[in-house]
C-alpha positions as CSV (number, residue, x, y, z in Angstrom):
1,M,14.3,9.5,57.6
2,N,11.1,11.7,56.8
3,K,11.6,14.2,60.1
4,R,9.7,17.1,58.3
5,T,7.1,14.7,57.5
6,K,6.1,13.1,61.0
7,K,6.8,16.6,62.6
8,Y,4.0,18.1,59.9
9,M,1.7,15.7,61.0
10,T,2.4,15.7,64.8
11,D,1.5,19.6,64.4
12,Q,-1.8,18.6,62.3
13,S,-2.8,16.5,64.7
14,E,-2.0,18.8,67.3
15,G,-4.1,21.6,65.4
16,I,-6.6,19.2,65.2
17,F,-6.8,18.3,69.0
18,D,-6.4,22.0,69.6
19,E,-9.5,23.0,67.6
20,L,-11.9,20.9,69.0
21,K,-10.2,21.7,73.0
22,S,-11.4,24.8,71.7
23,F,-14.9,23.8,72.5
24,G,-14.9,23.1,75.8
25,L,-15.6,19.6,75.6
26,S,-13.3,16.1,75.9
27,V,-11.4,15.0,73.6
28,Y,-10.1,11.2,73.0
29,E,-8.1,9.5,70.8
30,D,-9.3,6.2,68.9
31,E,-11.8,5.8,72.3
32,V,-12.8,6.9,75.9
33,A,-11.3,4.6,78.5
34,E,-13.9,2.5,80.7
35,D,-13.3,4.4,83.8
36,E,-13.9,8.1,81.6
37,E,-16.8,5.9,80.0
38,E,-18.2,5.3,83.5
39,Q,-17.7,9.1,84.1
40,L,-19.1,10.3,81.6
41,F,-22.2,8.2,81.2
42,N,-23.3,9.1,85.3
43,S,-22.8,12.4,83.8
44,D,-25.7,14.7,83.1
45,K,-24.5,15.2,80.0
46,Y,-22.5,13.2,77.5
47,N,-21.1,15.1,75.3
48,F,-17.4,14.6,73.6
49,F,-15.2,14.3,70.6
50,T,-13.4,11.1,69.7
51,I,-10.5,11.4,67.6
52,E,-9.6,8.3,65.2
53,Y,-6.8,8.3,62.5
54,S,-7.9,5.4,59.7
55,N,-4.9,3.7,57.5
56,I,-2.9,5.3,55.2
57,N,-3.3,5.0,52.1
58,A,-1.5,5.2,48.3
59,T,-2.0,8.2,46.3
60,E,-1.5,8.4,42.2
61,S,1.3,10.1,43.3
62,P,4.5,8.4,44.5
63,T,5.5,11.3,46.8
64,Q,2.1,11.5,48.6
65,L,0.2,9.0,50.9
66,S,-3.6,10.3,52.2
67,Q,-5.1,9.6,55.5
68,I,-8.5,9.3,56.9
69,I,-9.5,11.1,59.6
70,I,-12.5,10.4,61.8
71,I,-14.2,13.1,64.5
72,D,-17.4,11.3,66.4
73,Y,-18.8,13.8,68.2
74,Y,-21.2,12.9,70.8
75,S,-23.5,14.9,71.9
76,E,-26.8,14.5,74.1
77,D,-29.5,17.0,75.1
78,R,-28.4,19.4,73.0
79,H,-30.4,21.0,70.0
80,D,-27.7,22.3,67.9
81,V,-25.5,19.4,66.9
82,W,-25.7,20.6,63.5
83,E,-24.5,24.3,63.9
84,V,-21.6,22.6,66.4
85,V,-20.3,20.5,63.5
86,V,-20.3,23.1,60.9
87,D,-18.1,24.8,63.1
88,V,-15.9,21.4,63.5
89,I,-15.8,21.6,59.5
90,T,-15.5,25.2,59.6
91,K,-12.0,24.9,62.2
92,V,-10.7,21.7,61.2
93,K,-10.3,22.0,57.3
94,N,-8.4,25.5,57.9
95,I,-5.8,23.1,59.2
96,K,-2.9,22.6,56.1
97,A,-3.6,19.6,54.2
98,V,-6.6,18.4,55.9
99,A,-10.0,18.5,53.7
100,F,-13.7,17.6,55.0
101,D,-15.4,15.1,53.6
102,R,-18.5,14.3,55.1
103,A,-20.6,14.0,58.1
104,R,-23.1,11.4,59.3
105,K,-25.3,11.8,62.2
106,E,-26.9,8.6,64.4
107,R,-29.5,8.0,67.1
108,L,-28.2,5.6,70.0
109,R,-29.3,4.6,72.7
110,M,-27.3,4.2,76.0
111,S,-27.1,0.8,77.4
112,E,-30.2,-0.3,78.8
113,S,-31.7,3.1,79.7
114,E,-34.4,5.4,78.6
115,R,-31.1,7.9,77.4
116,Y,-30.1,8.4,73.9
117,I,-27.2,10.6,72.6
118,D,-26.4,12.0,68.9
119,R,-23.5,10.6,67.0
120,V,-21.8,12.9,64.4
121,S,-19.2,11.5,62.5
122,I,-17.0,14.1,61.1
123,V,-14.8,12.3,57.8
124,F,-11.7,14.6,56.5
125,K,-8.5,13.6,54.7
126,R,-5.1,14.2,55.1
127,V,-2.3,14.5,52.9
128,I,1.2,13.3,53.5
129,K,3.8,14.2,52.1
130,L,6.9,12.0,51.6
131,E,10.4,13.4,51.7
132,C,12.1,11.4,48.7
């Protein structure tokens, strides 16, 4: 059931992952594992992506669903944060049935240190067509 839909979703996910890897940074799904988080914290620069696939929602069409995809870009000591974000948006929105929604930047303090990082949440919406 829904074999083509599942393959299409996998292809989209792999396409997003591959596009993010093209920036030369680590990419994690959902969250960074504790041991990897510690390695990142102890490195000189804290720069990577996470991908979160949110809930699947109904649409007005009985043959389509939608899903929010959140790409968090964590960046330390980079002055080109928005330029990288624009490149991410350009690459990911070119994946079929994935559309850009919004991006929001926050400045975060790394636990009990004087280090700060930027986290930009880049939100996309994808359409999932059902085989009915």
